[in-house]
mmCIF file of the C-alpha atoms, coordinates in Angstrom:
data_MODEL
# 
_entry.id   MODEL 
# 
loop_
_atom_site.group_PDB 
_atom_site.id 
_atom_site.type_symbol 
_atom_site.label_atom_id 
_atom_site.label_alt_id 
_atom_site.label_comp_id 
_atom_site.label_asym_id 
_atom_site.label_entity_id 
_atom_site.label_seq_id 
_atom_site.pdbx_PDB_ins_code 
_atom_site.Cartn_x 
_atom_site.Cartn_y 
_atom_site.Cartn_z 
_atom_site.occupancy 
_atom_site.B_iso_or_equiv 
_atom_site.pdbx_formal_charge 
_atom_site.auth_seq_id 
_atom_site.auth_comp_id 
_atom_site.auth_asym_id 
_atom_site.auth_atom_id 
_atom_site.pdbx_PDB_model_num 
ATOM 1   C CA . MET A 1 1   ? 12.426 -50.787 -114.859 1.00 0.00 ? 1   MET A CA 1 
ATOM 2   C CA . ALA A 1 2   ? 14.031 -53.660 -116.740 1.00 0.00 ? 2   ALA A CA 1 
ATOM 3   C CA . LYS A 1 3   ? 11.724 -56.117 -118.510 1.00 0.00 ? 3   LYS A CA 1 
ATOM 4   C CA . VAL A 1 4   ? 12.623 -59.769 -118.082 1.00 0.00 ? 4   VAL A CA 1 
ATOM 5   C CA . LYS A 1 5   ? 11.589 -62.358 -120.683 1.00 0.00 ? 5   LYS A CA 1 
ATOM 6   C CA . PHE A 1 6   ? 12.124 -66.102 -120.637 1.00 0.00 ? 6   PHE A CA 1 
ATOM 7   C CA . PRO A 1 7   ? 12.090 -67.433 -124.197 1.00 0.00 ? 7   PRO A CA 1 
ATOM 8   C CA . LEU A 1 8   ? 12.910 -71.113 -124.559 1.00 0.00 ? 8   LEU A CA 1 
ATOM 9   C CA . LEU A 1 9   ? 15.122 -71.953 -121.588 1.00 0.00 ? 9   LEU A CA 1 
ATOM 10  C CA . SER A 1 10  ? 16.946 -68.634 -121.397 1.00 0.00 ? 10  SER A CA 1 
ATOM 11  C CA . GLY A 1 11  ? 16.507 -65.371 -119.545 1.00 0.00 ? 11  GLY A CA 1 
ATOM 12  C CA . GLU A 1 12  ? 16.721 -61.942 -121.120 1.00 0.00 ? 12  GLU A CA 1 
ATOM 13  C CA . ALA A 1 13  ? 16.465 -58.472 -119.585 1.00 0.00 ? 13  ALA A CA 1 
ATOM 14  C CA . ARG A 1 14  ? 16.046 -55.139 -121.371 1.00 0.00 ? 14  ARG A CA 1 
ATOM 15  C CA . GLY A 1 15  ? 15.921 -51.605 -120.020 1.00 0.00 ? 15  GLY A CA 1 
ATOM 16  C CA . ALA A 1 16  ? 17.433 -49.774 -117.061 1.00 0.00 ? 16  ALA A CA 1 
ATOM 17  C CA . LEU A 1 17  ? 17.656 -50.795 -113.431 1.00 0.00 ? 17  LEU A CA 1 
ATOM 18  C CA . GLY A 1 18  ? 17.545 -47.483 -111.620 1.00 0.00 ? 18  GLY A CA 1 
ATOM 19  C CA . ARG A 1 19  ? 20.586 -45.397 -112.457 1.00 0.00 ? 19  ARG A CA 1 
ATOM 20  C CA . SER A 1 20  ? 23.049 -48.198 -112.018 1.00 0.00 ? 20  SER A CA 1 
ATOM 21  C CA . MET A 1 21  ? 22.764 -50.730 -114.873 1.00 0.00 ? 21  MET A CA 1 
ATOM 22  C CA . ILE A 1 22  ? 21.432 -50.827 -118.434 1.00 0.00 ? 22  ILE A CA 1 
ATOM 23  C CA . PHE A 1 23  ? 20.423 -54.135 -120.027 1.00 0.00 ? 23  PHE A CA 1 
ATOM 24  C CA . GLN A 1 24  ? 20.454 -54.289 -123.834 1.00 0.00 ? 24  GLN A CA 1 
ATOM 25  C CA . HIS A 1 25  ? 20.212 -56.859 -126.586 1.00 0.00 ? 25  HIS A CA 1 
ATOM 26  C CA . GLN A 1 26  ? 22.421 -56.283 -129.604 1.00 0.00 ? 26  GLN A CA 1 
ATOM 27  C CA . SER A 1 27  ? 22.126 -58.037 -132.950 1.00 0.00 ? 27  SER A CA 1 
ATOM 28  C CA . VAL A 1 28  ? 25.836 -58.845 -132.791 1.00 0.00 ? 28  VAL A CA 1 
ATOM 29  C CA . GLY A 1 29  ? 27.061 -60.028 -129.412 1.00 0.00 ? 29  GLY A CA 1 
ATOM 30  C CA . GLY A 1 30  ? 23.706 -60.834 -127.795 1.00 0.00 ? 30  GLY A CA 1 
ATOM 31  C CA . ALA A 1 31  ? 22.827 -59.546 -124.342 1.00 0.00 ? 31  ALA A CA 1 
ATOM 32  C CA . VAL A 1 32  ? 24.895 -56.706 -122.880 1.00 0.00 ? 32  VAL A CA 1 
ATOM 33  C CA . VAL A 1 33  ? 24.910 -55.179 -119.396 1.00 0.00 ? 33  VAL A CA 1 
ATOM 34  C CA . LYS A 1 34  ? 26.632 -51.855 -118.934 1.00 0.00 ? 34  LYS A CA 1 
ATOM 35  C CA . GLY A 1 35  ? 26.940 -49.277 -116.219 1.00 0.00 ? 35  GLY A CA 1 
ATOM 36  C CA . TYR A 1 36  ? 24.931 -46.089 -116.252 1.00 0.00 ? 36  TYR A CA 1 
ATOM 37  C CA . ALA A 1 37  ? 27.165 -43.196 -117.327 1.00 0.00 ? 37  ALA A CA 1 
ATOM 38  C CA . VAL A 1 38  ? 26.537 -39.601 -116.344 1.00 0.00 ? 38  VAL A CA 1 
ATOM 39  C CA . PRO A 1 39  ? 27.612 -37.205 -119.123 1.00 0.00 ? 39  PRO A CA 1 
ATOM 40  C CA . SER A 1 40  ? 30.777 -35.367 -118.186 1.00 0.00 ? 40  SER A CA 1 
ATOM 41  C CA . GLY A 1 41  ? 31.491 -31.728 -118.886 1.00 0.00 ? 41  GLY A CA 1 
ATOM 42  C CA . GLN A 1 42  ? 29.265 -28.740 -119.383 1.00 0.00 ? 42  GLN A CA 1 
ATOM 43  C CA . ALA A 1 43  ? 26.933 -28.205 -122.304 1.00 0.00 ? 43  ALA A CA 1 
ATOM 44  C CA . THR A 1 44  ? 28.510 -26.185 -125.101 1.00 0.00 ? 44  THR A CA 1 
ATOM 45  C CA . ALA A 1 45  ? 27.087 -22.917 -126.385 1.00 0.00 ? 45  ALA A CA 1 
ATOM 46  C CA . SER A 1 46  ? 25.760 -24.646 -129.509 1.00 0.00 ? 46  SER A CA 1 
ATOM 47  C CA . GLN A 1 47  ? 23.982 -27.301 -127.401 1.00 0.00 ? 47  GLN A CA 1 
ATOM 48  C CA . LEU A 1 48  ? 22.345 -24.633 -125.266 1.00 0.00 ? 48  LEU A CA 1 
ATOM 49  C CA . LEU A 1 49  ? 21.256 -22.740 -128.390 1.00 0.00 ? 49  LEU A CA 1 
ATOM 50  C CA . GLN A 1 50  ? 19.715 -25.855 -129.961 1.00 0.00 ? 50  GLN A CA 1 
ATOM 51  C CA . ARG A 1 51  ? 17.921 -26.712 -126.723 1.00 0.00 ? 51  ARG A CA 1 
ATOM 52  C CA . SER A 1 52  ? 16.453 -23.208 -126.472 1.00 0.00 ? 52  SER A CA 1 
ATOM 53  C CA . TRP A 1 53  ? 15.147 -23.465 -130.067 1.00 0.00 ? 53  TRP A CA 1 
ATOM 54  C CA . TYR A 1 54  ? 13.485 -26.792 -129.338 1.00 0.00 ? 54  TYR A CA 1 
ATOM 55  C CA . ARG A 1 55  ? 12.016 -25.437 -126.088 1.00 0.00 ? 55  ARG A CA 1 
ATOM 56  C CA . ASN A 1 56  ? 10.574 -22.431 -127.957 1.00 0.00 ? 56  ASN A CA 1 
ATOM 57  C CA . ALA A 1 57  ? 9.126  -24.692 -130.667 1.00 0.00 ? 57  ALA A CA 1 
ATOM 58  C CA . LEU A 1 58  ? 7.546  -26.994 -128.058 1.00 0.00 ? 58  LEU A CA 1 
ATOM 59  C CA . ASP A 1 59  ? 6.094  -23.990 -126.220 1.00 0.00 ? 59  ASP A CA 1 
ATOM 60  C CA . GLY A 1 60  ? 4.589  -22.806 -129.516 1.00 0.00 ? 60  GLY A CA 1 
ATOM 61  C CA . TRP A 1 61  ? 3.003  -26.221 -130.112 1.00 0.00 ? 61  TRP A CA 1 
ATOM 62  C CA . ALA A 1 62  ? 1.535  -26.183 -126.598 1.00 0.00 ? 62  ALA A CA 1 
ATOM 63  C CA . ALA A 1 63  ? 0.052  -22.724 -127.250 1.00 0.00 ? 63  ALA A CA 1 
ATOM 64  C CA . LEU A 1 64  ? -1.734 -23.829 -130.450 1.00 0.00 ? 64  LEU A CA 1 
ATOM 65  C CA . ASN A 1 65  ? -5.487 -24.372 -130.304 1.00 0.00 ? 65  ASN A CA 1 
ATOM 66  C CA . ASP A 1 66  ? -7.114 -27.618 -131.464 1.00 0.00 ? 66  ASP A CA 1 
ATOM 67  C CA . GLU A 1 67  ? -7.768 -26.274 -134.969 1.00 0.00 ? 67  GLU A CA 1 
ATOM 68  C CA . GLY A 1 68  ? -4.123 -25.320 -135.431 1.00 0.00 ? 68  GLY A CA 1 
ATOM 69  C CA . ARG A 1 69  ? -2.922 -28.718 -134.248 1.00 0.00 ? 69  ARG A CA 1 
ATOM 70  C CA . ALA A 1 70  ? -5.426 -30.480 -136.504 1.00 0.00 ? 70  ALA A CA 1 
ATOM 71  C CA . GLY A 1 71  ? -4.085 -28.545 -139.493 1.00 0.00 ? 71  GLY A CA 1 
ATOM 72  C CA . TYR A 1 72  ? -0.528 -29.637 -138.787 1.00 0.00 ? 72  TYR A CA 1 
ATOM 73  C CA . THR A 1 73  ? -1.655 -33.218 -138.154 1.00 0.00 ? 73  THR A CA 1 
ATOM 74  C CA . THR A 1 74  ? -3.483 -33.362 -141.492 1.00 0.00 ? 74  THR A CA 1 
ATOM 75  C CA . ARG A 1 75  ? -0.489 -31.969 -143.405 1.00 0.00 ? 75  ARG A CA 1 
ATOM 76  C CA . ALA A 1 76  ? 1.915  -34.231 -141.514 1.00 0.00 ? 76  ALA A CA 1 
ATOM 77  C CA . LYS A 1 77  ? 0.074  -37.413 -142.540 1.00 0.00 ? 77  LYS A CA 1 
ATOM 78  C CA . GLU A 1 78  ? 1.090  -36.741 -146.150 1.00 0.00 ? 78  GLU A CA 1 
ATOM 79  C CA . GLU A 1 79  ? 4.730  -37.051 -145.066 1.00 0.00 ? 79  GLU A CA 1 
ATOM 80  C CA . ASN A 1 80  ? 4.134  -39.912 -142.614 1.00 0.00 ? 80  ASN A CA 1 
ATOM 81  C CA . LEU A 1 81  ? 4.895  -37.682 -139.609 1.00 0.00 ? 81  LEU A CA 1 
ATOM 82  C CA . LEU A 1 82  ? 3.126  -36.585 -136.462 1.00 0.00 ? 82  LEU A CA 1 
ATOM 83  C CA . GLY A 1 83  ? 1.727  -33.064 -136.333 1.00 0.00 ? 83  GLY A CA 1 
ATOM 84  C CA . ILE A 1 84  ? 4.172  -32.015 -133.611 1.00 0.00 ? 84  ILE A CA 1 
ATOM 85  C CA . ASN A 1 85  ? 7.130  -33.205 -135.702 1.00 0.00 ? 85  ASN A CA 1 
ATOM 86  C CA . LEU A 1 86  ? 6.040  -31.129 -138.685 1.00 0.00 ? 86  LEU A CA 1 
ATOM 87  C CA . TYR A 1 87  ? 5.459  -28.086 -136.458 1.00 0.00 ? 87  TYR A CA 1 
ATOM 88  C CA . ILE A 1 88  ? 8.921  -28.378 -134.889 1.00 0.00 ? 88  ILE A CA 1 
ATOM 89  C CA . ARG A 1 89  ? 10.571 -28.866 -138.277 1.00 0.00 ? 89  ARG A CA 1 
ATOM 90  C CA . GLU A 1 90  ? 8.932  -25.705 -139.614 1.00 0.00 ? 90  GLU A CA 1 
ATOM 91  C CA . ASN A 1 91  ? 9.387  -23.589 -136.487 1.00 0.00 ? 91  ASN A CA 1 
ATOM 92  C CA . LEU A 1 92  ? 12.957 -24.165 -135.301 1.00 0.00 ? 92  LEU A CA 1 
ATOM 93  C CA . GLY A 1 93  ? 15.244 -21.152 -135.057 1.00 0.00 ? 93  GLY A CA 1 
ATOM 94  C CA . ALA A 1 94  ? 16.215 -19.321 -138.237 1.00 0.00 ? 94  ALA A CA 1 
ATOM 95  C CA . LEU A 1 95  ? 19.914 -19.465 -137.378 1.00 0.00 ? 95  LEU A CA 1 
ATOM 96  C CA . SER A 1 96  ? 22.123 -22.392 -136.503 1.00 0.00 ? 96  SER A CA 1 
ATOM 97  C CA . TRP A 1 97  ? 25.437 -22.486 -134.692 1.00 0.00 ? 97  TRP A CA 1 
ATOM 98  C CA . VAL A 1 98  ? 27.887 -24.331 -136.899 1.00 0.00 ? 98  VAL A CA 1 
ATOM 99  C CA . ILE A 1 99  ? 29.518 -26.757 -134.513 1.00 0.00 ? 99  ILE A CA 1 
ATOM 100 C CA . GLY A 1 100 ? 33.296 -26.683 -134.457 1.00 0.00 ? 100 GLY A CA 1 
ATOM 101 C CA . ILE A 1 101 ? 33.612 -23.478 -136.466 1.00 0.00 ? 101 ILE A CA 1 
ATOM 102 C CA . GLY A 1 102 ? 31.776 -20.959 -134.306 1.00 0.00 ? 102 GLY A CA 1 
ATOM 103 C CA . VAL A 1 103 ? 29.958 -19.189 -137.144 1.00 0.00 ? 103 VAL A CA 1 
ATOM 104 C CA . LEU A 1 104 ? 26.255 -18.413 -137.385 1.00 0.00 ? 104 LEU A CA 1 
ATOM 105 C CA . GLY A 1 105 ? 24.548 -19.330 -140.644 1.00 0.00 ? 105 GLY A CA 1 
ATOM 106 C CA . GLU A 1 106 ? 21.182 -20.015 -142.239 1.00 0.00 ? 106 GLU A CA 1 
ATOM 107 C CA . VAL A 1 107 ? 19.430 -23.348 -141.690 1.00 0.00 ? 107 VAL A CA 1 
ATOM 108 C CA . LYS A 1 108 ? 17.573 -25.096 -144.472 1.00 0.00 ? 108 LYS A CA 1 
ATOM 109 C CA . VAL A 1 109 ? 14.954 -27.382 -142.978 1.00 0.00 ? 109 VAL A CA 1 
ATOM 110 C CA . GLY A 1 110 ? 13.179 -29.952 -145.078 1.00 0.00 ? 110 GLY A CA 1 
# 
C-alpha cells in the first residue's frame, strides 16, 4: 500500500499500489512513478544454487534452540549485526558458482 504524505502544500506518495504502480522519491529528480515489472526469463543455475544455500541456512537458523540463537546474537552485536545475519554468513554453502564462467570454487566469507 502506498503511503501518502502532504508536506507544505504538496502531495507525495511512496510504495507500491498493488502490482501495477510503484511510487518512489529520488534524491535527484524528485518523485517518480513507474510500472511494476515482472522479471523475464528463467532463473539461472547459479541463482538456483544461491537460493538453495540461503534456504538451507535459514532452515538451520529456524532449527536452533534459544541458547544457540542467543550465542549468535551476542557475538553478532560485536560486529553490529543481527544474530541471523551472522549465522547465515557463517553457514552458507562451502562452494560458489562463479557467475559467467561456470566453474565451482571456494568461497571466503567474512
